[in-house]
Structures are given as C-alpha cells and as structure tokens.
RODREN-594752 format. One record per residue (C-alpha): x, y negated, z; chain; residue in three letters; residue number from 0. Coordinates in pm, 1 decimal. Example, Ala and Ser with C-alpha at 12.3 -4.5 7.8 and 13.67 -1.06 7.14 Angstrom:
2
+----------+----------+----------+--------+--------+-----+
!        X !        Y !        Z ! chaine ! residu ! num !
+----------+----------+----------+--------+--------+-----+
!   1230.0 !    450.0 !    780.0 !      A !    ALA !   0 !
!   1367.0 !    106.0 !    714.0 !      A !    SER !   1 !
+----------+----------+----------+--------+--------+-----+
***
This chain:
323
+----------+----------+----------+--------+--------+-----+
!        X !        Y !        Z ! chaine ! residu ! num !
+----------+----------+----------+--------+--------+-----+
!   -866.1 !    -22.6 !    983.6 !      A !    MET !   0 !
!  -1035.6 !   -180.8 !    689.6 !      A !    SER !   1 !
!   -913.4 !   -368.5 !    388.6 !      A !    GLU !   2 !
!   -931.2 !   -748.1 !    409.9 !      A !    PRO !   3 !
!  -1232.1 !   -906.8 !    249.7 !      A !    THR !   4 !
!  -1161.8 !  -1035.7 !    -99.0 !      A !    GLU !   5 !
!  -1044.0 !  -1392.7 !    -69.9 !      A !    ARG !   6 !
!  -1296.8 !  -1629.7 !   -229.2 !      A !    PRO !   7 !
!  -1200.1 !  -1910.8 !   -461.1 !      A !    ALA !   8 !
!  -1095.6 !  -2241.3 !   -309.7 !      A !    ASP !   9 !
!  -1387.7 !  -2414.2 !   -148.4 !      A !    GLY !  10 !
!  -1596.1 !  -2097.4 !   -108.4 !      A !    ALA !  11 !
!  -1692.6 !  -1955.0 !    227.8 !      A !    ALA !  12 !
!  -1675.7 !  -1579.6 !    294.5 !      A !    PRO !  13 !
!  -1993.5 !  -1370.2 !    272.8 !      A !    PRO !  14 !
!  -2198.5 !  -1312.3 !    582.5 !      A !    THR !  15 !
!  -2211.9 !   -977.2 !    763.6 !      A !    ALA !  16 !
!  -2518.3 !   -865.3 !    565.9 !      A !    ASP !  17 !
!  -2346.7 !   -942.6 !    236.4 !      A !    GLY !  18 !
!  -2548.9 !  -1255.1 !    155.8 !      A !    ALA !  19 !
!  -2369.3 !  -1558.3 !     22.5 !      A !    ALA !  20 !
!  -2353.1 !  -1828.9 !    289.7 !      A !    PRO !  21 !
!  -2452.9 !  -2184.9 !    233.4 !      A !    GLU !  22 !
!  -2170.7 !  -2367.3 !     59.2 !      A !    GLN !  23 !
!  -2038.1 !  -2682.4 !    225.3 !      A !    PRO !  24 !
!  -2043.0 !  -2996.1 !     19.2 !      A !    ALA !  25 !
!  -1682.9 !  -3071.0 !     99.4 !      A !    ASN !  26 !
!  -1420.6 !  -2837.8 !    -53.4 !      A !    GLY !  27 !
!  -1180.4 !  -2893.4 !    236.5 !      A !    ALA !  28 !
!  -1447.5 !  -2781.8 !    480.5 !      A !    ALA !  29 !
!  -1486.6 !  -2464.0 !    279.3 !      A !    GLY !  30 !
!  -1117.5 !  -2394.2 !    310.0 !      A !    ARG !  31 !
!  -1138.7 !  -2446.9 !    685.1 !      A !    GLU !  32 !
!  -1400.8 !  -2172.3 !    710.2 !      A !    ARG !  33 !
!  -1207.4 !  -1923.2 !    503.7 !      A !    ARG !  34 !
!  -1079.1 !  -1629.8 !    704.3 !      A !    ARG !  35 !
!   -700.8 !  -1589.0 !    711.7 !      A !    PRO !  36 !
!   -535.1 !  -1285.7 !    560.6 !      A !    HIS !  37 !
!   -317.4 !  -1110.3 !    816.9 !      A !    VAL !  38 !
!    -62.2 !   -850.5 !    707.5 !      A !    ALA !  39 !
!     94.6 !   -627.5 !    972.5 !      A !    ILE !  40 !
!    430.9 !   -481.6 !    870.6 !      A !    ILE !  41 !
!    535.1 !   -173.0 !   1063.6 !      A !    THR !  42 !
!    712.5 !    156.5 !   1001.2 !      A !    GLY !  43 !
!   1044.9 !    329.1 !   1050.1 !      A !    LEU !  44 !
!   1356.8 !    141.0 !   1149.8 !      A !    SER !  45 !
!   1576.4 !     90.4 !    845.3 !      A !    GLY !  46 !
!   1287.2 !    132.1 !    600.8 !      A !    ALA !  47 !
!   1288.6 !   -232.1 !    491.3 !      A !    GLY !  48 !
!   1059.0 !   -423.9 !    725.0 !      A !    LYS !  49 !
!   1296.7 !   -720.3 !    740.0 !      A !    THR !  50 !
!   1313.7 !   -734.6 !    362.2 !      A !    GLN !  51 !
!    935.1 !   -705.9 !    339.1 !      A !    ALA !  52 !
!    891.9 !   -994.9 !    582.2 !      A !    SER !  53 !
!   1117.8 !  -1212.7 !    367.3 !      A !    LYS !  54 !
!    912.7 !  -1123.9 !     60.8 !      A !    LEU !  55 !
!    596.5 !  -1225.9 !    241.3 !      A !    LEU !  56 !
!    757.5 !  -1555.4 !    338.7 !      A !    GLU !  57 !
!    817.7 !  -1615.1 !    -30.9 !      A !    ASP !  58 !
!    446.5 !  -1549.7 !    -88.2 !      A !    GLU !  59 !
!    353.3 !  -1824.5 !    155.7 !      A !    GLY !  60 !
!    299.4 !  -1618.3 !    470.9 !      A !    TYR !  61 !
!    390.1 !  -1739.0 !    818.3 !      A !    SER !  62 !
!    592.1 !  -1445.3 !    955.3 !      A !    VAL !  63 !
!    608.6 !  -1360.9 !   1325.6 !      A !    VAL !  64 !
!    863.4 !  -1090.7 !   1409.0 !      A !    ASP !  65 !
!    853.9 !   -873.1 !   1723.2 !      A !    ASN !  66 !
!    604.9 !  -1084.6 !   1916.8 !      A !    LEU !  67 !
!    554.0 !   -964.0 !   2278.1 !      A !    PRO !  68 !
!    219.3 !   -789.9 !   2322.4 !      A !    SER !  69 !
!    123.4 !  -1040.9 !   2591.4 !      A !    GLU !  70 !
!    115.6 !  -1317.9 !   2328.0 !      A !    LEU !  71 !
!    -83.1 !  -1132.8 !   2059.9 !      A !    LEU !  72 !
!   -419.3 !  -1252.6 !   2190.1 !      A !    ARG !  73 !
!   -304.0 !  -1615.7 !   2186.7 !      A !    ASP !  74 !
!   -174.6 !  -1580.4 !   1830.9 !      A !    LEU !  75 !
!   -500.2 !  -1419.5 !   1715.4 !      A !    ALA !  76 !
!   -698.5 !  -1701.8 !   1873.2 !      A !    GLU !  77 !
!   -477.6 !  -1960.6 !   1705.9 !      A !    LEU !  78 !
!   -513.5 !  -1792.5 !   1365.6 !      A !    ALA !  79 !
!   -890.2 !  -1769.8 !   1401.0 !      A !    ALA !  80 !
!   -920.3 !  -2135.9 !   1505.6 !      A !    ARG !  81 !
!   -673.9 !  -2297.1 !   1261.4 !      A !    ASP !  82 !
!   -753.8 !  -2133.5 !    927.1 !      A !    HIS !  83 !
!   -583.9 !  -2401.0 !    721.9 !      A !    ALA !  84 !
!   -251.6 !  -2351.7 !    899.1 !      A !    ARG !  85 !
!   -267.7 !  -1972.3 !    920.8 !      A !    PHE !  86 !
!   -436.1 !  -1888.2 !    592.2 !      A !    GLU !  87 !
!   -162.6 !  -1626.6 !    544.4 !      A !    ARG !  88 !
!     -5.9 !  -1464.1 !    848.2 !      A !    LEU !  89 !
!    228.9 !  -1164.4 !    876.2 !      A !    ALA !  90 !
!    322.0 !   -977.4 !   1193.6 !      A !    LEU !  91 !
!    623.3 !   -745.5 !   1208.4 !      A !    VAL !  92 !
!    583.4 !   -471.4 !   1470.5 !      A !    LEU !  93 !
!    826.6 !   -184.7 !   1526.3 !      A !    ASP !  94 !
!   1007.1 !     29.0 !   1783.6 !      A !    ALA !  95 !
!   1164.8 !   -278.2 !   1943.2 !      A !    ARG !  96 !
!    822.1 !   -360.9 !   2087.8 !      A !    ALA !  97 !
!    845.8 !    -57.7 !   2318.6 !      A !    GLY !  98 !
!    519.2 !    133.8 !   2292.7 !      A !    ASN !  99 !
!    455.2 !     62.3 !   1924.1 !      A !    ALA ! 100 !
!    110.9 !    231.7 !   1902.1 !      A !    PRO ! 101 !
!     -4.4 !     34.1 !   2206.4 !      A !    HIS ! 102 !
!    122.5 !   -294.3 !   2063.6 !      A !    VAL ! 103 !
!    -36.9 !   -229.7 !   1724.9 !      A !    LEU ! 104 !
!   -364.6 !   -136.8 !   1891.1 !      A !    GLY ! 105 !
!   -354.9 !   -458.5 !   2090.9 !      A !    ALA ! 106 !
!   -286.6 !   -661.7 !   1776.6 !      A !    ALA ! 107 !
!   -572.4 !   -498.7 !   1586.5 !      A !    LEU ! 108 !
!   -815.3 !   -544.3 !   1874.2 !      A !    ALA ! 109 !
!   -721.8 !   -909.3 !   1920.1 !      A !    ALA ! 110 !
!   -761.9 !   -987.9 !   1548.8 !      A !    LEU ! 111 !
!  -1076.7 !   -785.7 !   1481.5 !      A !    GLU ! 112 !
!  -1248.0 !   -933.9 !   1786.6 !      A !    ALA ! 113 !
!  -1212.9 !  -1271.4 !   1612.4 !      A !    ARG ! 114 !
!  -1349.4 !  -1155.4 !   1277.5 !      A !    GLY ! 115 !
!  -1009.7 !  -1097.1 !   1113.1 !      A !    ILE ! 116 !
!   -949.3 !   -761.4 !    942.2 !      A !    ASP ! 117 !
!   -570.3 !   -715.9 !    918.3 !      A !    PRO ! 118 !
!   -402.1 !   -513.4 !    645.3 !      A !    GLN ! 119 !
!   -143.7 !   -271.0 !    783.8 !      A !    VAL ! 120 !
!    164.0 !   -184.5 !    577.0 !      A !    PHE ! 121 !
!    370.5 !    115.2 !    688.4 !      A !    PHE ! 122 !
!    723.2 !    140.3 !    543.4 !      A !    LEU ! 123 !
!    919.7 !    463.6 !    550.5 !      A !    GLU ! 124 !
!   1208.5 !    640.8 !    377.8 !      A !    ALA ! 125 !
!   1370.1 !    982.7 !    365.4 !      A !    ARG ! 126 !
!   1595.8 !   1077.3 !    656.0 !      A !    ASP ! 127 !
!   1915.1 !   1083.7 !    451.4 !      A !    GLU ! 128 !
!   1839.3 !    735.6 !    316.6 !      A !    ILE ! 129 !
!   1776.3 !    594.4 !    663.7 !      A !    LEU ! 130 !
!   2094.7 !    752.3 !    799.7 !      A !    ILE ! 131 !
!   2295.6 !    606.3 !    513.1 !      A !    ARG ! 132 !
!   2147.5 !    260.8 !    566.5 !      A !    ARG ! 133 !
!   2235.3 !    261.9 !    935.9 !      A !    PHE ! 134 !
!   2585.1 !    381.6 !    848.7 !      A !    SER ! 135 !
!   2631.1 !    101.9 !    596.4 !      A !    GLU ! 136 !
!   2507.3 !   -173.0 !    828.4 !      A !    THR ! 137 !
!   2687.3 !    -27.7 !   1134.3 !      A !    ARG ! 138 !
!   2384.5 !   -114.9 !   1344.4 !      A !    ARG ! 139 !
!   2251.7 !    124.9 !   1610.8 !      A !    PRO ! 140 !
!   1905.3 !    274.5 !   1582.1 !      A !    HIS ! 141 !
!   1675.8 !    103.8 !   1838.0 !      A !    PRO ! 142 !
!   1570.1 !    443.0 !   1980.7 !      A !    LEU ! 143 !
!   1922.6 !    585.7 !   2003.2 !      A !    ASP ! 144 !
!   1971.1 !    459.3 !   2357.3 !      A !    GLU ! 145 !
!   2157.3 !    766.6 !   2481.5 !      A !    HIS ! 146 !
!   2379.2 !    801.5 !   2171.7 !      A !    GLU ! 147 !
!   2229.6 !   1134.5 !   2066.5 !      A !    GLN ! 148 !
!   2267.2 !   1042.5 !   1700.8 !      A !    GLY ! 149 !
!   2071.9 !    854.9 !   1435.3 !      A !    VAL ! 150 !
!   1906.6 !   1171.7 !   1303.0 !      A !    GLY ! 151 !
!   1756.3 !   1251.5 !   1641.2 !      A !    SER ! 152 !
!   1635.6 !    893.3 !   1685.6 !      A !    ALA ! 153 !
!   1469.6 !    896.7 !   1342.8 !      A !    ILE ! 154 !
!   1285.4 !   1218.5 !   1427.3 !      A !    ALA ! 155 !
!   1160.0 !   1067.9 !   1753.8 !      A !    ARG ! 156 !
!   1045.8 !    753.5 !   1578.6 !      A !    GLU ! 157 !
!    859.0 !    949.0 !   1309.3 !      A !    ARG ! 158 !
!    670.0 !   1135.6 !   1579.3 !      A !    GLU ! 159 !
!    601.7 !    817.4 !   1776.1 !      A !    LEU ! 160 !
!    460.4 !    637.4 !   1471.0 !      A !    LEU ! 161 !
!    275.1 !    930.0 !   1311.2 !      A !    SER ! 162 !
!    -68.7 !    807.3 !   1419.6 !      A !    ASP ! 163 !
!      5.7 !    456.3 !   1295.0 !      A !    ILE ! 164 !
!    110.4 !    593.6 !    957.0 !      A !    ARG ! 165 !
!   -208.1 !    797.6 !    930.5 !      A !    ALA ! 166 !
!   -425.1 !    489.6 !    983.8 !      A !    GLU ! 167 !
!   -224.4 !    239.4 !    776.8 !      A !    ALA ! 168 !
!   -390.5 !     72.3 !    479.0 !      A !    ASP ! 169 !
!    -76.4 !     87.8 !    262.9 !      A !    VAL ! 170 !
!    211.9 !    336.7 !    297.0 !      A !    VAL ! 171 !
!    526.9 !    260.7 !     97.3 !      A !    ILE ! 172 !
!    827.7 !    490.1 !     64.8 !      A !    ASP ! 173 !
!   1123.3 !    258.0 !      7.9 !      A !    THR ! 174 !
!   1381.6 !    533.4 !    -48.5 !      A !    SER ! 175 !
!   1421.5 !    466.1 !   -421.0 !      A !    ASP ! 176 !
!   1288.6 !    111.1 !   -446.5 !      A !    LEU ! 177 !
!   1494.3 !   -190.6 !   -541.2 !      A !    SER ! 178 !
!   1414.6 !   -525.8 !   -386.0 !      A !    GLY ! 179 !
!   1221.2 !   -626.4 !   -697.1 !      A !    ARG ! 180 !
!   1017.1 !   -307.5 !   -692.7 !      A !    GLN ! 181 !
!    932.9 !   -346.9 !   -324.8 !      A !    LEU ! 182 !
!    820.4 !   -703.2 !   -394.0 !      A !    ARG ! 183 !
!    593.9 !   -581.6 !   -674.9 !      A !    GLU ! 184 !
!    442.9 !   -308.8 !   -457.1 !      A !    ARG ! 185 !
!    365.4 !   -548.0 !   -174.1 !      A !    ILE ! 186 !
!    233.3 !   -821.0 !   -402.3 !      A !    ARG ! 187 !
!     10.6 !   -572.4 !   -584.0 !      A !    SER ! 188 !
!   -137.1 !   -445.6 !   -257.5 !      A !    ALA ! 189 !
!   -192.5 !   -795.9 !   -122.5 !      A !    LEU ! 190 !
!   -362.6 !   -922.1 !   -435.9 !      A !    SER ! 191 !
!   -581.5 !   -619.6 !   -501.6 !      A !    MET ! 192 !
!   -945.1 !   -725.0 !   -464.2 !      A !    PRO ! 193 !
!  -1189.6 !   -499.2 !   -290.2 !      A !    ARG ! 194 !
!  -1563.2 !   -545.4 !   -317.9 !      A !    SER ! 195 !
!  -1780.6 !   -432.1 !    -29.7 !      A !    PRO ! 196 !
!  -1855.6 !    -61.8 !    -65.5 !      A !    GLY ! 197 !
!  -1569.5 !     -3.8 !   -309.9 !      A !    ARG ! 198 !
!  -1269.8 !    197.9 !   -199.0 !      A !    ILE ! 199 !
!   -944.4 !     91.4 !   -365.1 !      A !    ALA ! 200 !
!   -767.7 !    352.6 !   -578.7 !      A !    LEU ! 201 !
!   -387.8 !    339.8 !   -602.8 !      A !    ASN ! 202 !
!   -240.0 !    563.0 !   -875.6 !      A !    LEU ! 203 !
!    128.4 !    660.3 !   -885.5 !      A !    ILE ! 204 !
!    295.9 !    850.4 !  -1168.5 !      A !    SER ! 205 !
!    614.5 !   1035.6 !  -1074.9 !      A !    PHE ! 206 !
!    857.8 !   1309.7 !  -1172.8 !      A !    GLY ! 207 !
!    880.4 !   1624.6 !   -961.0 !      A !    TYR ! 208 !
!   1255.6 !   1641.6 !  -1008.6 !      A !    LYS ! 209 !
!   1276.4 !   1312.2 !   -819.4 !      A !    HIS ! 210 !
!   1045.7 !   1419.6 !   -534.5 !      A !    GLY ! 211 !
!    678.0 !   1380.0 !   -450.4 !      A !    VAL ! 212 !
!    580.1 !   1029.5 !   -327.6 !      A !    PRO ! 213 !
!    548.0 !   1043.6 !     49.5 !      A !    LEU ! 214 !
!    264.4 !    790.8 !     50.3 !      A !    GLU ! 215 !
!     34.0 !   1008.4 !   -162.2 !      A !    ALA ! 216 !
!   -298.8 !   1116.0 !    -11.3 !      A !    ASP ! 217 !
!   -346.6 !   1370.0 !   -290.8 !      A !    MET ! 218 !
!   -131.0 !   1497.2 !   -576.1 !      A !    VAL ! 219 !
!   -220.1 !   1621.8 !   -924.9 !      A !    PHE ! 220 !
!     37.7 !   1832.4 !  -1110.1 !      A !    ASP ! 221 !
!      7.2 !   1785.7 !  -1489.8 !      A !    VAL ! 222 !
!    305.1 !   1998.2 !  -1590.9 !      A !    ARG ! 223 !
!     63.4 !   2250.4 !  -1742.3 !      A !    PHE ! 224 !
!      9.8 !   2013.0 !  -2036.6 !      A !    MET ! 225 !
!    229.5 !   2035.8 !  -2346.2 !      A !    GLU ! 226 !
!    536.9 !   1820.3 !  -2298.5 !      A !    ASN ! 227 !
!    602.0 !   1545.9 !  -2559.1 !      A !    PRO ! 228 !
!    963.3 !   1535.5 !  -2440.5 !      A !    PHE ! 229 !
!   1036.4 !   1822.3 !  -2680.2 !      A !    TYR ! 230 !
!    861.7 !   1663.6 !  -2977.3 !      A !    LYS ! 231 !
!   1070.0 !   1486.9 !  -3238.6 !      A !    GLU ! 232 !
!   1086.9 !   1111.6 !  -3187.1 !      A !    GLY ! 233 !
!    913.6 !   1111.2 !  -2848.8 !      A !    MET ! 234 !
!   1194.2 !   1190.8 !  -2607.2 !      A !    ARG ! 235 !
!   1303.3 !    829.1 !  -2568.0 !      A !    THR ! 236 !
!    944.6 !    698.2 !  -2547.1 !      A !    LEU ! 237 !
!    716.3 !    689.0 !  -2244.1 !      A !    THR ! 238 !
!    351.7 !    750.9 !  -2169.4 !      A !    GLY ! 239 !
!    289.3 !    381.6 !  -2228.4 !      A !    LEU ! 240 !
!    380.2 !    419.7 !  -2597.4 !      A !    ASP ! 241 !
!     98.5 !    505.2 !  -2836.3 !      A !    GLU ! 242 !
!    255.2 !    818.1 !  -2995.0 !      A !    PRO ! 243 !
!    307.7 !    981.7 !  -2653.5 !      A !    VAL ! 244 !
!    -28.0 !    867.2 !  -2523.7 !      A !    ARG ! 245 !
!   -209.4 !   1008.0 !  -2827.1 !      A !    THR ! 246 !
!    -17.4 !   1337.6 !  -2811.0 !      A !    PHE ! 247 !
!   -102.6 !   1388.1 !  -2442.4 !      A !    VAL ! 248 !
!   -462.2 !   1270.8 !  -2442.5 !      A !    LEU ! 249 !
!   -567.6 !   1460.2 !  -2754.8 !      A !    GLN ! 250 !
!   -487.2 !   1795.5 !  -2600.3 !      A !    GLN ! 251 !
!   -815.2 !   1979.9 !  -2523.3 !      A !    PRO ! 252 !
!   -682.3 !   2081.1 !  -2183.3 !      A !    ILE ! 253 !
!   -610.7 !   1714.0 !  -2105.6 !      A !    THR ! 254 !
!   -963.7 !   1605.6 !  -2190.7 !      A !    ARG ! 255 !
!  -1103.2 !   1880.7 !  -1969.4 !      A !    ARG ! 256 !
!   -867.2 !   1779.6 !  -1687.5 !      A !    PHE ! 257 !
!   -973.3 !   1414.9 !  -1704.1 !      A !    LEU ! 258 !
!  -1340.3 !   1515.3 !  -1685.4 !      A !    ARG ! 259 !
!  -1261.4 !   1723.1 !  -1378.4 !      A !    PHE ! 260 !
!  -1070.0 !   1438.8 !  -1212.2 !      A !    VAL ! 261 !
!  -1350.2 !   1191.5 !  -1276.2 !      A !    ARG ! 262 !
!  -1605.9 !   1428.2 !  -1120.6 !      A !    GLU ! 263 !
!  -1372.9 !   1507.2 !   -830.9 !      A !    PHE ! 264 !
!  -1305.7 !   1143.0 !   -744.7 !      A !    LEU ! 265 !
!  -1672.0 !   1052.9 !   -784.3 !      A !    THR ! 266 !
!  -1748.9 !   1322.3 !   -528.1 !      A !    PHE ! 267 !
!  -1464.5 !   1259.3 !   -280.8 !      A !    THR ! 268 !
!  -1405.3 !    881.8 !   -273.4 !      A !    LEU ! 269 !
!  -1741.1 !    796.4 !   -110.8 !      A !    PRO ! 270 !
!  -1666.8 !   1059.8 !    153.6 !      A !    ALA ! 271 !
!  -1321.8 !    910.3 !    219.0 !      A !    TYR ! 272 !
!  -1478.9 !    566.6 !    252.0 !      A !    GLU ! 273 !
!  -1741.6 !    702.1 !    491.8 !      A !    ALA ! 274 !
!  -1449.8 !    819.6 !    708.4 !      A !    GLU ! 275 !
!  -1319.9 !    463.7 !    721.0 !      A !    GLY ! 276 !
!  -1052.1 !    482.5 !    450.9 !      A !    LYS ! 277 !
!  -1026.7 !    163.7 !    243.7 !      A !    SER ! 278 !
!   -756.5 !    278.3 !     -0.4 !      A !    ARG ! 279 !
!   -671.0 !    616.0 !   -154.2 !      A !    LEU ! 280 !
!   -329.5 !    683.5 !   -305.3 !      A !    THR ! 281 !
!   -333.2 !    949.0 !   -578.5 !      A !    VAL ! 282 !
!     -5.4 !   1071.9 !   -730.8 !      A !    ALA ! 283 !
!     17.7 !   1229.2 !  -1076.6 !      A !    VAL ! 284 !
!    335.1 !   1423.8 !  -1146.4 !      A !    GLY ! 285 !
!    510.8 !   1582.2 !  -1441.5 !      A !    CYS ! 286 !
!    870.5 !   1700.0 !  -1473.4 !      A !    THR ! 287 !
!   1054.8 !   1372.3 !  -1533.0 !      A !    GLY ! 288 !
!    778.8 !   1120.6 !  -1467.1 !      A !    GLY ! 289 !
!    813.5 !    943.5 !  -1801.3 !      A !    ASN ! 290 !
!    560.9 !   1099.7 !  -2037.6 !      A !    HIS ! 291 !
!    261.3 !   1310.7 !  -1926.7 !      A !    ARG ! 292 !
!    213.5 !   1167.7 !  -1578.7 !      A !    SER ! 293 !
!    232.8 !    810.4 !  -1709.2 !      A !    VAL ! 294 !
!    -24.3 !    869.2 !  -1983.3 !      A !    ALA ! 295 !
!   -257.9 !   1054.5 !  -1747.1 !      A !    ILE ! 296 !
!   -234.9 !    793.3 !  -1470.0 !      A !    ALA ! 297 !
!   -320.8 !    519.2 !  -1718.7 !      A !    GLU ! 298 !
!   -614.0 !    723.5 !  -1852.2 !      A !    ALA ! 299 !
!   -741.0 !    791.8 !  -1499.3 !      A !    MET ! 300 !
!   -725.7 !    420.8 !  -1418.9 !      A !    ALA ! 301 !
!   -915.7 !    330.4 !  -1734.6 !      A !    THR ! 302 !
!  -1192.1 !    581.0 !  -1678.9 !      A !    GLN ! 303 !
!  -1228.7 !    496.9 !  -1308.5 !      A !    TRP ! 304 !
!  -1257.8 !    124.5 !  -1378.9 !      A !    ARG ! 305 !
!  -1522.6 !    195.6 !  -1641.9 !      A !    ALA ! 306 !
!  -1725.6 !    437.0 !  -1429.0 !      A !    SER ! 307 !
!  -1707.1 !    273.3 !  -1086.2 !      A !    SER ! 308 !
!  -1596.7 !    -85.5 !  -1128.5 !      A !    GLY ! 309 !
!  -1380.7 !    -37.4 !   -820.1 !      A !    GLY ! 310 !
!  -1030.5 !   -184.7 !   -779.4 !      A !    PRO ! 311 !
!   -748.5 !     25.0 !   -927.7 !      A !    VAL ! 312 !
!   -372.9 !    -26.1 !   -933.9 !      A !    SER ! 313 !
!   -116.4 !    180.8 !  -1123.4 !      A !    VAL ! 314 !
!    252.8 !    217.4 !  -1043.8 !      A !    TRP ! 315 !
!    487.5 !    420.3 !  -1264.4 !      A !    HIS ! 316 !
!    762.6 !    502.7 !  -1019.0 !      A !    ARG ! 317 !
!   1023.0 !    651.6 !  -1250.4 !      A !    GLU ! 318 !
!    979.0 !    384.5 !  -1519.9 !      A !    LEU ! 319 !
!   1061.9 !    108.5 !  -1271.6 !      A !    GLU ! 320 !
!   1383.8 !    262.0 !  -1143.3 !      A !    LYS ! 321 !
!   1691.4 !     59.1 !  -1224.4 !      A !    THR ! 322 !
+----------+----------+----------+--------+--------+-----+
***
C-alpha cells in the first residue's frame, strides 16, 4: 500500500505515471475535475477510536462511509473515480463488523487501486486494559464476543485477525493515551504530510520509557545513555524544546556521535524500506520521562534529515502533549 500522491494546488492536474507534468487545462474547474481523490481507510481494533476518527475526518471535509458491504465497494470506487469533485475526500471505515476484515480491506484496496486511487490506510489500536475499560464504560459488547467468552478473549482474537492489516497499514496510531485533540492532530498531520515520488516519509516520536514504548514504532532508539538535564539546576521544569536543555543535550560529544550514526543508519536503511514497498517509517526516540533528551534528539534528527534528504518529516512529542 502506497502513500497518496501529494495533492497539487487548485487547478493543477496530477503528474503522469512517468513523473512528467501533464498538460495543464485552461480552465481551473477542469483541473479540479481531473484531480485524484484522497481516500482514507480507517480500520483497527474495536474500541480503539475508529468512530471518533471518522468524526474528525468529517470535520476535515471527508465524506465518511461506515461499514459498507463488500459487494458495494466496487461501485463506490467507480463513483469516486468518476466524480472527483464530489469525492475529493473520501473515508471508509472497515472493522470486524464486516465479517472477514482482511478480505474486505483487500477488496477495497483492489477496487480503488484499479481505478488509479492509492488509499491511505490508518490502523487504530490500544492496549488491552484500555480497550477492556472502554467496553466496560460504554456497556457495549465486543463484536467478536458472540459466545460470551469475555472481552479479553475477543480482543486477542481480533488482534490476531487484523495482524496482517496492521503490518501493511500506512499509519498506525496507538490511542491508549491520546485525548480527542491529540488524535485529531495525529490524523491531520498524517493526512497533510506531503510525499514526493521516491521519498519515504519519516515520522519521529519522542517518548518516555516509564510511560511505555509507542506500539506504532517501526524502530526505537534509546537515548538514556546521554547525561540527563533533569538533574541540572534550572532545567527540570523545562523541555527539550527549550534552548538551555537543547544546548545541554546536543553539545555532549556522545550526542554528536550518536546523531552522525543515526544519519548514516537512516541513509542506508530508508531506501531499502522503500524498495520493500513501505511509504512511511515511524521512528521512536525514548528517554526516561520523555520530556528532555528524547525531545531534543527527535528535533535534531528531524532537522538533519530534512537538510540531508529533503524528504517529508513529522515530529510528535508524546509526553509533552498529554493533558
């Protein structure tokens, strides 16, 4: 599954398959008619926030279709491909209610891609204890708990059922500790991130180990070996976004050596990931609390990667955004 092509400015047609710029129509409205729609597919674990995500997408101007029968997916894909003006932004919500979720998702992808539309798949998940608590609070049954064996058992079955979908998703979001505002920011950031042809998107997350490793991370760097500004006078209440902390962390010789290593490592590995069909790589950087070293390092990694590759980069400081 590939990342959607960067949406051109109003009136501009998308590039051709060989990367050449197509002939521009004289009429701006005609250009908009030719523009490919952006289709977001929202899937993931029951109770992880798919309904909330669909409402957020509605606020962003998406037409949301929830739990569409697989028999109608081809008709919807044809409609979206034919009426670009009406379906410039389209979101599909697919989950365990559809029955064979991997089959339904595969059918949706095939129907869209056959019509030149590259959908962006979002997979939402959460920790087991969070999901169990959410079902307890809403008093709603889990869709896979048909024989009343318990929510925990149903969650385990659903994780196994959706494991292949998660592995191939473009964006994986753990909603365990996210507020509604934070989830909105994560989704909006992923939707708006441009991606040039041949450029894999890099998503950086800073976090604190005492709060758990982000489940969506493809790789994790532990920076707890660096001297901790938390114990330096005047820095405890600051973060890695503040200049005193940033200077303290980045001026350490071991930090400079680490950043050189990371740059070389990503330069070596990201093209290989892209060759394997991955359009986005999520890299987590962790320290003890997630407020100082990991924040400064994630920002430095983003800066150096933008300068060296020109590829799209997003940064999310998980612990700083907790309410």
